[in-house]
C-alpha positions in Angstrom: 4.2 91.1 -10.6 1.6 88.5 -11.8 1.0 87.8 -8.1 0.4 91.5 -7.3 -2.0 92.4 -10.0 -3.9 89.0 -9.5 -4.5 89.7 -6.0 -5.3 93.3 -6.5 -7.9 92.5 -8.9 -9.6 89.5 -7.4 -13.1 89.5 -5.9 -13.5 87.7 -2.6 -16.3 85.4 -3.4 -15.4 83.0 -0.6 -16.6 85.9 2.1 -20.0 84.9 1.6 -19.0 81.1 1.0 -20.2 80.0 4.7 -23.7 81.6 4.7 -24.3 80.3 1.1 -23.0 76.8 2.2 -25.3 76.6 5.2 -28.1 77.9 2.8 -27.2 74.8 0.4 -27.4 72.4 3.5 -31.0 73.4 4.2 -31.8 73.1 0.4 -30.6 69.4 0.4 -31.9 68.6 3.7 -35.5 70.0 2.7 -35.3 68.4 -0.6 -34.3 64.8 1.0 -37.3 65.2 3.3 -39.6 65.9 0.5 -38.5 63.0 -1.4 -38.8 60.7 1.5 -42.1 62.1 2.5 -44.1 63.5 -0.7 -42.0 61.5 -3.3 -41.8 62.3 -7.1 -44.7 62.8 -9.3 -43.7 59.9 -11.8 -44.8 60.2 -15.5 -46.0 57.5 -17.5 -42.7 56.5 -18.7 -42.3 55.3 -14.9 -45.7 54.3 -13.9 -47.0 52.6 -16.8 -50.0 53.9 -19.2 -51.0 54.2 -22.6 -50.0 56.7 -25.3 -52.7 57.3 -28.2 -51.3 59.5 -31.2 -53.7 60.8 -33.8 -53.8 62.9 -36.6 -56.5 65.5 -37.4 -57.5 66.8 -40.6 -57.3 70.3 -39.4 -55.8 71.9 -36.1 -57.6 71.3 -33.0 -58.2 73.1 -29.7 -56.4 71.2 -27.1 -58.5 72.6 -24.5 -61.8 71.0 -25.9 -60.3 67.5 -25.9 -59.0 67.9 -22.3 -62.4 68.8 -21.2 -64.0 65.9 -23.0 -61.6 63.5 -21.4 -62.3 64.8 -18.2 -63.9 61.9 -16.7 -63.5 58.9 -14.3 -61.9 56.5 -17.1 -59.6 59.3 -18.4 -58.9 61.8 -15.6 -55.6 63.1 -15.5 -54.5 62.5 -19.1 -52.0 64.6 -20.7 -53.0 66.0 -24.2 -50.4 67.9 -26.3 -49.3 68.4 -29.6 -46.8 66.2 -31.3 -44.9 67.3 -34.2 -47.7 69.7 -35.5 -50.7 71.5 -34.6 -52.9 68.5 -36.5 -51.1 66.0 -34.6 -52.1 65.5 -31.3 -50.7 62.7 -28.3 -52.8 61.6 -25.4 -51.2 60.1 -22.4 -53.7 57.8 -20.1 -52.8 56.9 -16.7 -53.5 53.1 -15.5 -56.9 53.2 -13.8 -57.8 50.4 -11.5 -60.4 48.4 -12.9 -60.5 50.0 -16.3 -58.9 48.3 -19.0 -56.6 50.1 -21.4 -58.4 49.4 -24.6 -61.8 50.8 -23.3 -59.6 54.1 -22.5 -58.3 54.1 -26.0 -62.0 53.6 -27.4 -63.0 56.3 -25.3 -60.4 58.8 -26.7 -61.2 58.0 -30.3 -64.9 58.4 -29.6 -64.4 61.9 -28.1 -61.7 62.8 -30.9 -64.4 61.7 -33.6 -66.8 64.1 -32.0 -64.2 66.7 -32.7 -63.1 65.7 -36.2 -64.9 62.8 -38.1 -61.7 62.3 -40.2 -59.4 61.8 -37.6 -56.9 58.9 -37.8 -55.3 56.8 -35.1 -51.6 56.8 -36.0 -50.2 54.8 -33.1 -51.1 53.0 -29.6 -48.5 52.0 -27.2 -48.8 50.9 -23.7 -46.2 50.8 -21.1 -46.5 48.4 -18.1 -46.0 49.4 -14.7 -43.1 46.8 -14.2 -41.4 48.3 -17.1 -41.9 51.4 -15.5 -40.1 50.4 -12.3 -37.3 49.2 -14.1 -36.8 52.4 -15.7 -36.8 54.5 -12.5 -34.2 51.9 -11.0 -31.8 52.1 -13.9 -32.4 56.1 -14.2 -31.2 56.2 -10.5 -28.6 53.9 -11.3 -27.3 55.9 -14.1 -27.2 58.7 -11.9 -25.0 57.1 -9.1 -22.6 55.4 -11.8 -22.3 58.7 -13.3 -21.2 60.6 -9.9 -18.7 57.7 -9.1 -17.1 57.8 -12.4 -16.7 61.6 -12.1 -15.0 61.2 -8.6 -12.6 58.7 -10.2 -11.7 60.8 -12.9 -11.3 64.1 -11.2 -9.4 62.4 -8.7 -6.7 61.2 -11.2 -6.5 64.7 -13.0 -6.4 66.9 -10.0 -6.4 65.8 -6.4 -8.7 63.9 -4.1 -9.7 67.0 -2.2 -10.7 68.6 -5.2 -12.7 65.5 -6.4 -14.6 65.3 -3.2 -15.6 68.9 -3.7 -16.8 68.7 -7.3 -18.7 65.3 -6.3 -20.1 67.3 -3.5 -21.1 69.9 -5.7 -22.8 67.6 -8.4 -24.7 65.6 -5.7 -26.1 69.0 -4.4 -27.1 70.0 -7.8 -29.1 66.7 -8.3 -30.5 66.5 -5.0 -31.7 70.0 -5.2 -33.1 69.9 -8.6 -34.9 66.3 -7.5 -36.4 68.4 -4.4 -37.9 71.0 -6.4 -39.7 68.5 -8.7 -41.0 67.1 -5.7 -42.0 69.9 -3.5 -44.2 71.4 -6.7 -44.9 67.8 -7.6 -44.0 68.4 -11.3 -44.5 65.6 -13.6 -40.9 63.5 -14.0 -40.6 61.6 -17.1 -37.6 60.5 -19.3 -36.9 63.9 -20.5 -36.4 65.4 -17.1 -34.1 62.5 -16.2 -32.1 63.4 -19.3 -32.1 67.1 -18.0 -30.9 65.9 -14.8 -28.0 64.1 -16.4 -27.4 67.1 -18.7 -26.9 69.1 -15.5 -24.5 66.8 -14.2 -22.2 67.4 -17.3 -22.8 71.2 -17.2 -22.0 71.4 -13.9 -19.0 69.3 -14.1 -17.7 71.3 -16.8 -18.0 74.6 -14.9 -16.3 72.9 -11.8 -13.3 71.4 -14.1 -12.4 74.9 -15.7 -12.3 76.4 -12.1 -10.1 73.5 -11.0 -7.6 73.9 -13.7 -7.4 77.7 -13.0 -6.6 76.9 -9.3 -4.1 74.3 -10.2 -2.5 76.8 -12.3 -2.6 79.6 -9.6 -1.2 77.4 -6.9 2.1 77.0 -8.9 2.5 80.7 -9.8 1.0 82.2 -6.7 3.7 80.9 -4.4 3.2 82.9 -1.4 -0.6 83.5 -1.5 -2.9 81.6 0.9 -5.2 78.7 -0.6 -8.3 81.4 -0.2 -6.6 84.0 -2.1 -5.7 81.5 -4.7 -9.2 80.2 -5.1 -10.5 83.8 -5.2 -8.2 84.8 -8.0 -9.0 81.5 -9.8 -12.6 82.4 -9.5 -12.4 86.1 -10.7 -10.2 84.7 -13.8 -12.7 82.3 -15.1 -15.9 84.6 -14.0 -16.0 85.9 -17.4 -16.1 82.8 -19.2 -18.8 81.4 -16.5 -21.1 84.6 -17.4 -20.7 84.1 -21.4 -21.4 80.3 -21.0 -24.4 80.4 -18.8 -25.7 83.3 -20.6 -25.5 82.0 -24.1 -27.0 78.6 -22.7 -29.8 80.3 -20.7 -31.0 82.1 -24.0 -31.6 78.5 -25.7 -32.9 76.9 -22.6 -35.5 79.9 -21.8 -36.5 79.8 -25.4 -37.3 75.9 -25.0 -39.2 76.7 -21.6 -41.4 79.3 -23.1 -41.9 77.8 -26.7 -40.7 74.3 -26.6 -44.2 72.9 -25.9 -45.2 70.3 -23.5 -43.7 67.5 -24.5 -40.0 68.9 -23.3 -41.3 71.4 -20.9 -40.1 69.3 -17.9 -36.5 68.9 -19.9 -36.3 72.7 -19.9 -37.4 73.2 -16.4 -34.7 70.7 -15.0 -32.1 72.6 -17.0 -33.0 76.0 -15.9 -33.0 74.7 -12.2 -29.8 72.8 -12.9 -27.9 75.7 -14.6 -28.8 78.2 -11.7 -28.0 75.7 -8.9 -24.7 74.4 -10.9 -23.5 77.7 -11.4 -23.1 79.0 -7.7 -22.2 75.3 -6.4 -19.1 75.4 -8.9 -17.9 78.3 -6.4 -19.7 78.2 -3.1 -19.6 74.3 -2.6 -16.8 72.6 -4.9 -14.0 75.0 -4.2 -15.0 76.2 -0.4 -15.0 72.3 0.3 -11.8 71.8 -1.2 -10.4 74.6 1.0 -12.3 73.2 4.0 -10.6 69.8 3.5 -7.1 71.4 3.4 -6.0 71.6 -0.2 -2.7 73.5 -0.6 0.1 74.3 -3.0 2.1 71.2 -2.0 -0.9 68.9 -3.3 -0.9 70.7 -6.4 3.1 70.0 -7.3 3.9 67.0 -9.9 5.2 64.2 -8.5 9.0 64.1 -9.1 10.5 60.8 -10.5 13.7 59.9 -9.5 15.9 58.9 -12.3 18.0 55.8 -12.2 21.5 56.1 -10.9 20.5 59.8 -9.6 21.7 58.8 -6.1 25.4 57.7 -7.7 28.3 60.0 -7.7 28.9 61.6 -11.0 31.5 60.2 -13.2 32.3 63.6 -14.9 35.6 64.9 -14.0 
């Protein structure tokens, strides 16, 4: 009875799996080409630069300060509020032949023209060598996370499902980085945190689907793997919609009202949530089927009891 109801109420999600997988393959290839040719627009956290935090006596128009700093020594600087409308953070890029101290003096001079009572709160310099180490360690963190996930899912489920989940996660990361490369959006530590968050979010969605697939393989004994996967995705779809919807409310609020400081973080989450939601269905589950997952792979291993092969002593 359970099997009949499940099959009748199921949606054939995998009907569109092949064309969507081809589209995803094209997106991954385009992302890799963009990353190899154009590269990523690294932020000051990775390229090095100077950060100047100032406190004004009254709220300031950021555009006025941006226009004042649009000169060869400080061009490309990022001006944003930090905490309140009176606190302003200026991020200065490294310029060849120009000392960072001279850049800081120029910023303070222009800020003084806007408000004579401005106070310099802090000045920090990030060297290019430190930036290269951060980029290397950030990439290593993503790779290690994927390897640990592969090991975890292999132990909890089965290697075919593990391969599907890791492929989906790699797909999410590559496509997200590809969009940042194509649009040349600034990539800083907040974006890296967003990418790692996407990995965890997408993994959670995939694990929920995999749990239901394992249960249904044991219950729907006469169904094909395709039917089991379609039924499992259908049963978990309401949970996916609720989780994704509530998460998007928060992320969209951060994207629209969070300010420049976390704009990259919110952007990476928006991309990752969209890509990760459909990859759990059309990448992870579909690849597991293509690798030949079936009911026998989901059966628990029977442990033979000691002496089971001996004749019974009972009369």
